[in-house]
N, C-alpha and C positions, 0 to 999 in steps of 0.2 A: 475500400482499402482491403488489400489482401491480408491473409494471415501472416505472411512473412513481413509485410510492411508494418503491421500492427505490432509484431514482436520486436522489430527494430526500434520503433518509436517507444515501446514500453521499456526496453533496455536503456535507451537514451534518457528516459525520465528517471529510471533507477539511478543512473550515473549522476544526474543532476542532484538528486537527493543525497547520494553518498558523498558528493563533493562539497555540499553545503556545510559550512562550519558553525553557523549560528544555531542556537537551540530552536526546536520547533515547539509549537503549542502541543500540550498533551493530547488533545482531541485529534489533532492532525496526525500525530504519530500513530495513534490507534487505528485511524482510518487507513493510513498508508500501510501499516502492518497487516491489517486484515486483507486489503485488496492485493497486496504483494503476495501474501501466502496463497490466496485463492488463485491469482494469476499464474503463479509459478507451480501450482499443483503440489504444494508442500503442506502436508497434514500432520507434521510433527507437533507434539504438544508444546505449549509455551514453556520456556525454560528460564524464566527469571528467578532470581534468588528470593524475591519478595512475593509471597502468595497473593497479595492483593493485586499486584501488577499482572500476574498470571490470570487472575479472575477477570480483570478488565480485557485482557487480550482474548481470552476464551469467549467472553461476551461479544466482543467485536467480530470475531469469526462466526459466532452463532447468528448474528444479525445479517450476515451476507451469505448464508448457507445456500440460498436459491439462486445466486448469481453465477453465471457461467464463467469459465476461464477467460474467454475473449472479452466478455463484458467487464470483468474485473480489471483487465488490462486497460480497456478504454477509460474506465472510471479513475484508475490510478493516474493515467496520463492527464486527464482533466484536472484532477486534484493538484498535481504538480504544476501544471500550466497556470491554474488560477492562483495558487500560492505565490508563485514568483511574479505574476502579473500584479497582484494587489499588495504586495509587500513593499513596493517601490515608493 
């Protein structure tokens, strides 16, 4: 898969998540958050109003610090695909 194809597939996975109206499990949200931030090369600090949520987000980012941007995109896509596959 080329880098361009990977990016298109990643953006499609992001759209699927953003279009979903039902709540996600908290652990899934944290994983999606961390891999999205890494994949999009966004290193802004978490900005929740609740300090404990910021701590969880920071921890999720810390756990994937050695993951490359392309690998983060692949993992994000896999998470989305598996979530929608197994929730039926």
